[in-house]
C-alpha positions in Angstrom: 45.9 124.8 126.9 49.0 123.2 128.2 48.3 120.4 130.6 49.3 120.9 134.3 52.6 119.4 135.3 51.1 116.4 137.2 52.2 112.8 136.8 48.6 111.6 136.5 47.8 114.0 133.7 51.0 113.3 131.7 50.6 109.6 132.3 47.3 109.7 130.5 48.8 111.7 127.7 51.8 109.3 127.2 49.5 106.3 127.6 47.3 107.7 124.7 50.5 108.4 122.7 51.7 104.8 123.1 48.3 103.5 122.1 48.2 105.8 119.1 51.7 104.5 118.1 49.9 101.3 117.2 48.4 103.1 114.2 51.9 103.6 112.8 52.9 100.0 113.0 53.6 98.3 109.7 55.8 100.9 108.0 58.9 99.2 109.2 57.7 96.1 107.3 58.7 97.8 104.1 62.3 96.7 104.7 61.3 93.1 104.2 60.8 93.7 100.5 64.0 95.7 100.2 65.5 93.1 97.9 62.7 93.7 95.4 63.1 97.5 95.2 65.0 99.2 92.4 67.7 101.6 93.7 66.9 100.6 97.2 69.4 103.0 98.9 67.6 106.0 97.3 64.0 104.7 97.0 63.2 103.0 100.3 64.2 105.8 102.7 62.3 108.3 100.7 59.2 106.1 100.5 59.3 105.4 104.2 59.5 109.0 105.3 57.0 110.1 102.7 54.5 107.5 103.9 54.9 108.5 107.5 54.4 112.2 106.7 51.3 111.6 104.5 49.8 109.2 107.1 50.5 111.6 110.0 48.8 114.4 108.1 45.7 112.3 107.5 45.6 111.3 111.2 45.9 114.9 112.3 43.1 116.0 110.0 40.9 113.2 111.1 41.5 114.0 114.8 40.8 117.7 114.0 37.5 116.9 112.3 36.5 114.6 115.2 37.1 117.2 118.0 35.3 119.9 116.0 32.3 117.7 115.1 31.8 115.8 118.4 32.0 116.8 122.0 34.6 115.4 124.3 32.0 113.4 126.2 30.8 111.8 123.0 34.3 110.9 121.9 35.2 109.4 125.3 32.0 107.4 125.9 31.5 106.1 122.4 32.7 102.5 121.7 33.1 103.4 118.0 33.9 107.1 117.7 34.8 106.9 114.0 31.5 105.3 113.1 29.7 107.9 115.2 31.6 110.7 113.4 30.6 109.2 110.1 26.9 109.0 111.1 27.0 112.6 112.4 28.7 114.0 109.4 26.8 112.2 106.6 23.6 111.3 108.3 23.8 107.8 106.9 24.5 104.4 108.4 27.9 103.5 109.7 27.9 100.1 108.0 30.2 101.4 105.2 32.8 102.7 107.6 32.5 99.5 109.7 33.2 97.3 106.6 36.2 99.5 105.7 37.6 99.2 109.2 37.1 95.5 109.2 39.0 95.1 105.9 41.8 97.4 107.2 42.2 95.4 110.4 42.3 92.1 108.5 44.8 93.6 106.0 47.0 94.8 108.9 46.9 91.4 110.5 47.9 89.7 107.2 50.9 92.1 106.8 52.1 91.3 110.3 51.7 87.5 109.7 53.8 87.8 106.5 56.4 90.0 108.3 56.7 87.8 111.4 56.9 84.6 109.5 59.7 86.0 107.3 61.6 87.1 110.4 61.3 83.6 111.9 62.5 82.2 108.5 65.5 84.5 108.5 66.5 83.7 112.1 66.2 80.0 111.4 68.5 80.4 108.3 71.1 82.0 110.6 70.7 79.2 113.2 69.1 81.7 115.7 65.8 79.9 115.7 64.7 76.2 115.4 65.6 74.8 112.0 61.9 73.8 111.4 61.1 77.4 110.6 63.2 77.5 107.5 61.3 74.8 105.7 59.9 76.0 102.4 56.7 74.6 100.9 57.5 72.8 97.6 54.7 74.5 95.6 54.2 77.9 97.1 57.9 78.4 98.0 56.9 80.1 101.2 57.9 79.3 104.9 54.6 77.5 105.6 55.5 76.3 109.0 56.6 79.7 110.3 53.5 81.2 108.7 51.3 78.7 110.4 52.9 79.2 113.9 52.6 83.0 113.6 48.9 82.8 112.4 48.0 80.6 115.4 49.8 83.0 117.8 47.9 86.0 116.2 44.6 84.3 116.6 45.2 83.3 120.2 46.2 86.8 121.3 43.3 88.4 119.2 40.7 86.2 120.9 42.3 86.2 124.4 43.0 89.9 124.9 40.8 93.0 124.6 41.6 95.2 121.6 42.9 98.1 123.6 45.1 95.9 125.8 46.5 94.1 122.7 47.2 97.4 120.9 49.0 98.8 124.0 51.1 95.6 124.5 52.0 95.5 120.9 53.1 99.2 120.9 55.2 98.7 124.1 56.9 95.6 122.7 57.6 97.4 119.4 59.0 100.4 121.2 61.3 98.1 123.2 62.5 96.4 120.0 63.1 99.8 118.4 65.1 100.8 121.4 67.3 97.7 121.2 67.8 98.1 117.4 68.9 101.7 117.8 71.2 100.8 120.8 72.7 98.0 118.7 73.3 100.3 115.8 75.0 102.8 118.2 77.3 100.1 119.5 78.2 98.9 116.0 79.0 102.4 114.9 81.2 103.0 118.0 83.0 99.6 118.1 83.2 98.6 114.5 86.6 99.3 113.1 85.9 98.4 109.5 83.8 100.9 107.7 81.5 99.2 105.2 81.5 100.3 101.6 79.1 103.2 101.3 77.9 101.8 98.0 76.7 98.7 99.8 75.5 100.0 103.2 73.6 103.1 103.9 75.4 105.3 106.4 73.7 107.5 109.1 75.3 109.9 111.7 75.9 108.6 115.2 73.2 110.9 116.6 70.4 109.1 114.7 70.5 105.9 116.7 71.0 107.9 119.9 67.8 110.0 119.2 66.0 106.8 118.2 66.8 105.0 121.4 66.0 107.9 123.7 62.7 108.6 121.9 61.6 104.9 121.9 62.7 104.0 125.4 61.6 107.3 126.8 58.0 106.6 126.0 58.1 103.2 127.6 59.9 104.6 130.7 57.4 107.5 131.1 54.5 105.1 130.7 55.9 102.8 133.4 56.5 105.7 135.8 53.0 106.9 135.2 51.5 103.4 135.8 53.5 103.1 139.1 52.2 106.4 140.4 48.6 105.7 139.4 
C-alpha cells in the first residue's frame, strides 16, 4: 500500500531511511586504500558498486524474512528484533547472533577509526589541520596521535549518546558531507579550465555530482521539514 500524502507519515519514512543509511556507511572508506589497488581506475569503481548491490540484496532479503516471520507489533516493540527473528526461526538461543553483532559493531568502529585518523593525517600534511596530527610512530609507521584522538572521540560519543541517536546523527552528518563533496565536484567541473589527463583522473558526466547532491541533501532537507512539522 502507498502511504498517504501526509507530512507526518513521510517524515517517519524518511527518518527510517536516514537511520537505515547508517548500515551502508563504510563503503566510501575503500578509497583510502586506492593507492594499494592494482588497476585502480577499473577495479575500485567496480568493487564499490558490486559491494553496494550485494549488500543491498542481503538487507532486502533480511527485511523480507523479518516481516514475513514476525508481526509488526513484535518488530516495533522488540529491542533486539534480529535476535528475536533468530530465536523464532531456529528455536535456539540468540547468543550466537548477539556475538556476531558485537564483533560486527567493533569491526565497524575500528574501520571508522582507521579512516578518520588517516583523514586527519592527510589534512595535516596539507596544512589544513594542526601539524601534530601528521606525526608518525617510529615503529608502527602509523599516525598514532591522530588515531588516539579519533579513538577517544569515538568512545566519548559511544558512551554519551544512545545508539539510535548516534546512528541518526552520523547518517545526517555523512549525508551533509556527501552533499558538499558532490557540490564541490560540480563546481570544479564547471569552473576548471584545464581538463586532467584521463589516464590519471577518472572522469564522470556533469549530471553525476548533481544527482548525488540532490539525493544526499534532499534526504536531510525532508527530514528537517518533517521534524519541524512534528
